[in-house]
N, C-alpha and C positions, 0 to 999 in steps of 0.2 A: 793406527794401522800402518804397517810398512808400505812403502810406495816405490814402484819401479816406474821411471819416466823414460820414454823413448823419443828421441828427436829424429823426425824424418818419416815421410809417408810414401817412400818408394818401396822397392822390393825388400831391401834390407830392413827398413823400419817396420813394414807390415808383418814380415816373417819373424822379426824380433818380438813383436806383440803376441803373435801366435805361439812362439816358443816359450815366452814367459807364461802365457795362459796354460800351456801344456804342463809346465813344471808346477804351477800353482795348484792345479787340481781343485780340491775343495777347500784349500787353505785360505786364511783370511789375509789377502794381499791385494792391494790396489795397483792397477796397471793403467798408465795414461800414455797415449801416443799424441805428440804435439806435431802438427803439420798444418800449413795454412789452407790447403785445398781439400775438397770433399772427395777427390778421386785418387786412386792409385793409377798412375799413368804407366802403361806398358811401353816404356821408352824404346826398347829394341824394335818396336813395330811402327815407330813414327814416320818411317820412310814410305809406308804404304799409302795408297791413294786416298783413303778415308781415315785420317788420324783420330777422329772422334770415336772410332770403334776400338781404339787402343786405350781403354780406360775402364776401371771397375770402381763402383761406389765403395768407399771405405766403410761406410756404415754396414754394408752387407757382409763384411769380413769381421769387423771389430765388435759390433753389437752382439752377435750370437755367442762370442767367446768372452763377453763381459769385460771388454777393454774400453775405457773412456777415450774420446777423441776431442782434444782441445785444438780448435782451429785458430792458429796463431803462428807468428814468426818468432823464432828464438834469436835473441840478439846477444845474450850473455850466458856463459856458464861459469858459475862461481864454485869451483871445486872445494874450496876451503869451507864454505858454508853449506855445501850441497844444495844449491839453489840454481835454477835457471830462470832467466827473465824472458817472458813471452809476451809480446805486445805491451810491454811496460809492467806486467804483473809478475810477481815472484811465485815460482812453483818449487816447492821443496821435494827432494828425492832422497831415498835411502840407497838405491842403486840406479845408475844411469846407463842407457845405451845410446851412444852417438851413432846415428845412421842417416846423417844429413845429406849424403850423396855427393855428387860432383856437378860441375857445370862446364860448358864450353869455354875455352880460352879465346877471347875475342882479340882481334888485332889492335895494336896501339899505334896511333898516328897514321892510319891508312885513310887517305882522302876518300870520302864517300862511304865510310864504314857504316854509317847509319842506314845505308841502303841494303846492307847484307841481309840475307835470309838464313835460316838455320832449321834443323829438325831436332834440336836439342830438347825442346819443351813442347808441350801440347799447343800452346799459343803460337810458338814459332812455326810448327808444322801446319797449323790452321792458316796462318798468314800466307805461306807459300801455296798451299792448296787452293785458297780463295783466289789468289792471283791467276793461277793457271787453269782453274776449273773450266771445263767446256771448251778448252782450246787445244788444238792439235798442230799449231804452227809456231810454237814458242822456241826460243833459243835460251839455254841455261848454261852457265858456267858453274861447275862444281869444283871448289877449292879443297884439295885433300883427297888423295887416292888410297886412303886407308879403309878400314872396315866400314865406317859410316858413309864416307864419300862414295865408295863403290856401290853400296846398296842404294843410296840416293840417286846416283847417276844412272844405274841400270833400270831403276823404277821410272825415272823421268824420261828415259829414252823411248818408252812405249808410245809417247804422243808428241815428242818434240826432238829438237837437235840438242845434243849435249857435248860440251867440251870439258874434259877432265884435266885439271891443272894440279901439279904437285912439284915441290922443291926437289924431291928425290929424282934420281935418274932412272928409277924403276917403279913399276906399279906395285902397290901393296908392300912397300918396303918393310914395314913392321911385321907383316905376315910371313915374311921369308920366302925362299924360293919354292917351297913345297907346292903351293897351289897356283903359282904364278902363270904357268902355261894355260891352265884352265881359265883363269881370270882373263888373260890376254885374248884367248880364243872367244870368250863371251863378249868382250868389248868390241872385238872385230865384227862378230855376228850382229851386234846391235848398232853398229855404225857410230860408236862413240869415239870422237877424236881425242887424242892425248897431247898435252904439252908438258913434257917432263923437264926437270931442272929449271922450272919457271914458277913464278908466283904472280899474284895480282897486285898491281901498284896503285890502282885507282878504280873506283866504282862510280860510274856516272849514270845519267838518265838514258837507259837503253844500251849501255856499253860497259865493257871492262877493259882497262889498260893492263897489259902484261909486261913483265920485266924483260922480255925479249924485244921490246919496242913495238909490238903490234897492239892494235886495238880491235876488239871483237864485239860483235853484236851480242847483247845479253838482256833478255827480259827480266832475268833474275840471276843473282850471283849467290850461290849457296856455300856458306862457310862451314867446314867440317873438320877443322884442324885442332886437335888437342883438347883434353879435358883435365880439370884439376879439382881436387877434393874441396869440399866446403871450407870456408874460412873459419868455421867454428873449431876446426881441429887445432888451431893455434891456441885455443883456450884450454886444451887438454894436455898438450905436450909442446916443448920447445925443440924436440928432435924429430922433425917431420922428414919423410922421404922426398925425393924429387917431385913427386906428384902431389905433395901436400898431405900425405896420409900419416896417421898415427901408428907407430910401432906397437904391436900387441904380442902377448904370449900365446901359447897353444890353446888356451881357453878364451882368448880374445879379450883379455883384461889389459887395460892400459894404466889404470890407477886402482887403488884398493876398492873404490866404490864405482868405477866407471869401466864399461866394456865398449868396444867399438866394432862396427860391422859395415859391410858393403864397401862403397867407393871411398870411404874415409879411413879404412883399415889397411895397414901394411902388414898383412898376415902372411906367414910363410906357407908356400905351397909345397916346397921341398927344399933341399939344401941349396939349390941353385936359383929358384924362382920364388917371387911373391905372387899373390893372387892378382888377377886382372880386374880392372874396373869394368865389370860386365855383370849382367844378370846371372850368368852361369855361376859366379862366385858370390854375388850379393845375396842370393837366396839362402844357400847353406850357411853363410856367415851370419845372417840374421837369425836363422833358426837356432844356431848354437849360442850366439851372444845373448839373445833374449832368454833362452832356457837357463843359461848360467847366471844371469842377473837375478832371476827369481830364485833359482836353486841356492844361490849364495846366501840369500836372506832366510831361506827355509832349512838351512843346514843339511842340504841334500848334496850328493856327489855331483861335481861339475863334469861337463862333457868336453873332451878335446875336439878341436877342429881338425878333422882328418879329411883332406881334400879328395874328391872323386877324380875320375879320369879327366884330363884336359882335352877339350875338343873345340873346334871352331866350325860354324856353319854359316855360310855366306849366301844370301839371296842375290842372284844375278838376273833378276827380272825375267824377260822373255827368253833368256838364254839358259834358264834353269837355276842351278845352285851348285855349291861345292861344300863338301863335308870333310873335315880333316881330323886326324887323331894324333895326339901327342904334341909336345912343344916344338918338334921339328915339322909339324903340320903335314903329315903324310896323307895324301888324298885317298879317301876311302870310297867316296861317291861323288859324281858330278852330273851335270845336265839335269834331266828329269828326275833321276834318282836323288840327286843332291837337293833339288827343290822339294821333293816329297818329304825328305828328312827335316828340312828347314820348316816346312808347314807343320809337321808333327811337333817339333820343338816349340814353335810359336804358340801352338795350342796348349802345350804342357805348362807354359809359364803362367797361364791364367790360374789364379788361386780359386779354390772352391768358395762358394758364397752361400749364405743363409743357413747352413747346416753346421752346427758346432762340432759334431762328431767328425765330419769330413775335414773340416778346417784343422782340427787338432791332430787328426791322423796324418794329414799332409805335413804338419809341422814336425811330426816324429819321423817322417821319411826325409832325410836330409838331402838326398840326391834323386833326380829322376833317372829312370832306366834309359840307357843310351844304346843306339844301334852300334854294331861292330865291336861290342865289348861283352865278353862272357860275364855271366852273373857274378862269378867270384872275383871279378876285377872291379866291381862296383860296390859302394858302401851299402851294407844290408840295412834294412829297416826293421825295427827302430835302430837309430844310431846311438849307441850308449857311449 
């Protein structure tokens, strides 16, 4: 029996599995997802006060659609033999989907780096939450004033003092000037101090030393600077992009027998941009890559990856949120209205569970419906 193997249990991996099951229909095709954990972690929600709510049991998604789950770590991809090595055991494949995600880039040579906290993984978010639980007098330094750092800082400001540190001279440098005024206003409202053009040079017991020569009180230092694709990408291609991602064609194929999705894929968004390492792109990439891996074996037409509208939606804690449209990030909603949109999007990223019909229907709808976009600007469902 032909075999589709998917590496990764995040958004891209899970939706690859659902996409493959959608293409399979009633055909005789085996689909296996390899991931070490029993949960899909909703990584974009790990900044929230209760990170354990940001997870879904994989079995409730995979079992109803007839996808096997092998709980293991993949160490090797042998593309010549069409074999992956998972916890020392070889697993053969006819088509492969690499959707192994990304991880936080940790600082090298920083004294006290072992003391750093993060919200990159469920275990990391739990560790921070457990430290600060039931306290309202803590001091936290958040390193990185990008998307993740801003959401972490504004959430933590609800019960403690927060200092936001960034090498850049402006807040949200990578987000551009579009939403900067709204972000600055929110930080002022929440009383979040900023040290720009600065970084952390040491993390000690109860303090952080900064590159401006000062030493500040810190019950926790949260690192949120940079992510990079899984090292498994090196076993697919020698020509990775600066984020360690594999170049793919419009059908997300990297090799004749291998497709790539999510944070490991350098897929074109348009002539000027590649997709972002974010749930917004990981989900449709997974749906298309998984469908194509199965369709390729079943001699069915493959689907092109046609990106939907680009938006950003930033949670700013007690100060609301900000929702932007387009790559220039034009602000469409802020404050309470922005927070309401963010809440709606956070709810929409939860996959259906227990019902195969609903799961497969969701796999056939490549994009969620977005506010402030006419229906004809959004990819119709199903996406052929």
